[in-house]
C-alpha positions in Angstrom: 257.5 75.4 176.1 253.9 76.4 175.8 254.2 79.8 174.4 257.4 80.0 172.5 256.7 81.1 169.0 259.3 81.3 166.4 261.8 78.5 166.8 259.1 76.0 166.5 258.6 77.0 162.9 261.9 78.2 162.0 264.0 75.3 163.0 261.9 72.4 161.6 261.5 71.2 158.0 262.8 68.8 155.5 262.8 67.6 151.9 259.4 65.9 152.2 260.6 62.3 151.8 260.4 61.1 155.4 259.3 57.6 156.2 255.9 56.7 154.7 254.4 56.0 158.1 255.2 59.5 159.5 252.0 61.1 158.1 249.9 58.4 159.6 251.6 58.8 162.9 251.1 62.6 162.8 254.8 63.4 162.9 256.5 66.0 160.7 257.7 65.1 157.2 261.2 66.5 157.6 263.9 65.5 155.2 266.8 63.7 156.9 269.4 66.3 155.9 267.2 69.1 157.1 266.5 67.3 160.3 270.3 66.7 160.8 271.1 70.4 160.3 268.3 71.5 162.5 269.3 69.1 165.3 272.9 70.3 165.2 272.0 74.0 165.4 269.5 73.4 168.2 272.0 71.3 170.2 274.7 73.9 169.7 272.4 76.6 171.1 271.1 74.4 174.0 274.7 73.5 175.1 276.0 77.1 174.9 276.1 78.3 178.6 276.1 81.9 177.5 276.0 84.0 174.3 275.2 87.4 172.9 273.7 88.5 169.6 273.0 91.6 167.6 270.3 91.5 165.0 267.7 93.3 163.0 264.1 92.1 162.7 261.9 93.3 159.9 258.1 92.8 159.6 255.6 93.7 156.9 252.2 95.2 157.6 249.3 95.8 155.3 247.7 99.3 155.6 244.1 100.2 155.0 244.8 100.7 151.3 246.2 97.2 150.8 249.8 98.6 150.6 252.5 96.4 152.1 255.0 98.3 154.3 258.1 97.2 156.1 259.2 98.2 159.6 262.4 97.3 161.4 263.8 97.1 165.0 267.4 96.5 166.2 267.8 93.8 168.9 270.6 93.0 171.3 270.4 90.0 173.5 272.5 88.4 176.2 271.8 84.9 177.6 273.4 83.1 180.5 271.8 79.7 181.3 269.7 78.7 183.1 268.3 81.9 184.5 269.8 85.2 183.1 268.5 87.3 180.2 269.0 90.8 178.9 267.4 92.2 175.8 267.5 95.7 174.2 265.0 96.6 171.4 265.4 99.9 169.5 263.5 101.6 166.7 262.7 105.3 166.0 259.4 104.8 167.8 260.4 102.6 170.8 263.3 101.9 173.0 262.9 99.2 175.6 265.2 97.1 177.8 264.3 93.8 179.5 266.3 92.3 182.4 265.7 88.9 184.0 268.0 87.8 186.8 266.5 84.4 187.8 264.1 86.0 190.3 262.3 88.9 188.6 261.7 90.6 185.2 262.1 94.4 184.8 260.9 96.2 181.7 262.3 99.7 181.0 260.6 102.1 178.6 263.5 104.4 177.7 261.4 106.9 175.8 259.1 107.6 178.8 261.7 106.8 181.4 259.4 104.4 183.3 260.0 100.9 184.4 258.1 97.9 185.9 259.3 94.9 187.9 257.6 91.6 188.7 258.6 88.3 190.3 259.3 85.4 187.9 260.2 81.7 188.1 263.8 80.6 188.3 264.4 79.5 184.7 264.3 81.3 181.4 261.8 78.9 179.9 259.3 79.3 182.8 259.8 83.0 183.0 259.2 83.5 179.3 256.0 81.5 179.6 254.7 83.5 182.5 255.7 86.8 180.9 253.6 85.9 177.9 250.6 84.5 179.7 250.4 87.2 182.4 251.6 90.3 180.5 251.5 89.4 176.8 255.3 89.9 176.4 256.9 88.1 173.4 260.5 89.1 172.8 262.0 89.0 169.3 264.3 86.0 168.7 263.7 84.7 172.2 263.5 81.1 171.0 267.3 81.2 170.7 267.3 81.2 174.5 265.1 78.3 175.4 266.4 75.0 176.8 265.2 72.7 174.0 265.1 74.5 170.7 264.7 71.4 168.6 261.5 70.2 170.4 260.1 73.7 170.2 260.9 74.0 166.6 259.4 70.7 165.5 256.2 70.8 167.5 253.9 72.0 164.7 255.9 71.5 161.5 254.0 69.7 158.7 256.6 69.4 156.0 260.2 70.5 155.4 262.8 70.7 152.8 266.6 71.0 152.5 267.3 73.5 149.8 271.1 73.3 149.6 273.7 75.9 150.4 273.1 79.6 150.1 274.6 82.8 151.4 273.1 84.7 154.3 274.8 87.7 156.2 278.0 86.9 154.3 278.2 83.3 155.5 277.7 80.0 153.5 274.6 78.5 155.1 272.3 75.5 154.9 268.9 76.7 153.6 265.9 75.0 155.1 262.2 75.6 154.4 259.2 74.5 156.5 255.4 74.6 156.5 252.9 74.8 159.3 249.2 75.2 159.2 249.1 79.0 159.1 252.7 79.9 158.2 255.6 79.0 156.0 259.1 79.7 157.2 262.7 79.4 156.1 266.0 79.4 158.1 269.6 79.8 157.1 272.1 77.9 159.3 275.8 78.5 159.0 277.8 75.7 157.5 280.7 74.3 159.5 281.6 73.5 163.2 279.5 76.4 164.5 275.9 75.8 163.1 274.7 79.3 164.0 271.4 80.7 162.7 272.0 83.7 160.5 268.7 84.5 158.9 265.0 83.4 159.0 261.9 84.4 157.2 258.3 83.7 158.3 255.4 84.1 155.9 251.9 84.5 157.3 250.3 82.8 154.3 246.7 82.9 155.5 246.7 86.6 156.2 245.8 89.3 153.6 248.9 90.0 151.5 250.9 87.2 153.2 253.1 89.6 155.3 256.5 88.4 156.2 258.7 88.6 159.3 262.5 88.5 158.7 265.3 88.1 161.3 268.9 88.9 160.4 271.5 88.0 163.0 274.5 90.2 162.4 276.8 88.8 165.0 277.2 86.1 167.6 279.4 86.3 170.7 280.0 82.9 172.3 283.5 83.5 173.8 283.3 86.5 176.1 282.0 85.5 179.6 279.0 87.6 180.7 278.9 88.9 184.3 275.8 88.3 186.4 275.8 92.1 187.0 274.8 92.6 183.3 271.4 91.0 184.1 270.7 93.2 187.1 268.6 96.3 186.4 269.8 99.7 187.6 267.2 102.5 187.2 268.2 105.5 185.1 268.2 108.9 186.8 264.7 110.2 187.2 263.0 107.0 186.1 259.6 106.3 187.6 258.4 102.9 188.7 254.9 101.8 187.5 252.8 98.7 187.9 253.4 96.1 185.2 250.3 95.6 183.1 249.5 94.2 179.7 248.7 97.6 178.3 252.2 98.8 179.4 253.8 96.5 176.8 252.2 97.8 173.6 253.4 97.2 170.1 255.4 100.1 168.8 254.0 102.4 166.1 254.0 100.6 162.8 254.3 97.2 164.4 252.1 94.3 163.5 250.8 92.7 166.7 250.5 89.3 164.9 254.1 89.3 163.7 256.1 86.7 165.6 258.6 87.9 168.1 260.6 84.8 167.9 260.6 82.3 165.0 257.2 81.1 164.2 254.9 79.4 166.7 253.3 81.7 169.2 249.7 81.7 170.2 249.2 84.9 168.1 250.3 83.1 165.0 248.3 79.9 165.3 
């Protein structure tokens, strides 16, 4: 995908001892074990016909005094391939819902009780690209939903390392670390037959203070079938319909507009 940001960074790295010809060919220096873990996690996601997650995303922001502050949002996401998506994002400052049913995208601002709807292409990948390009919409963790996570993740990786086993969100995970031109990122992938992503950290190393973006995936649901009706928007009582514009999808108070909404490879990060 053209615009997908995070998975590109977050799911690609290695130990730095790839074949000696890789640098000359311009391919990533990804350690074999890191590449194997990343491929397995990416394939598992790509082959999952539906899933749901609950997560927290934390981002750091430098204020005018050079103080580094952290802000958080809660994220709930449901995916049904190839053309269904529902995302809820909550913080004290903002509450928004996003529904994509294979034909259109609806955005609901729960605080103001207003919503916007626009036509979209028939697949998640194409709809996310158009939502980004036309309206500047980048949803947190959305790289989990795209059709080819591995390709997206490895597109701009320069180096990568496998750092062994570690604990993330209470699970034993493979710890991988990656570099790109403007960011460094790490991902923790659950050990065992379900290689689920449990945590990732992105460091904007070329920005003042090197602010970080952290995603913590608290739970995965890959067993309960999701009804198509879950992806159909129903307007709350009294909600007003407005035209969808870029300025209608603003960062919440305290948000860093440059922080990745997904893993680590959006236009805003590069």
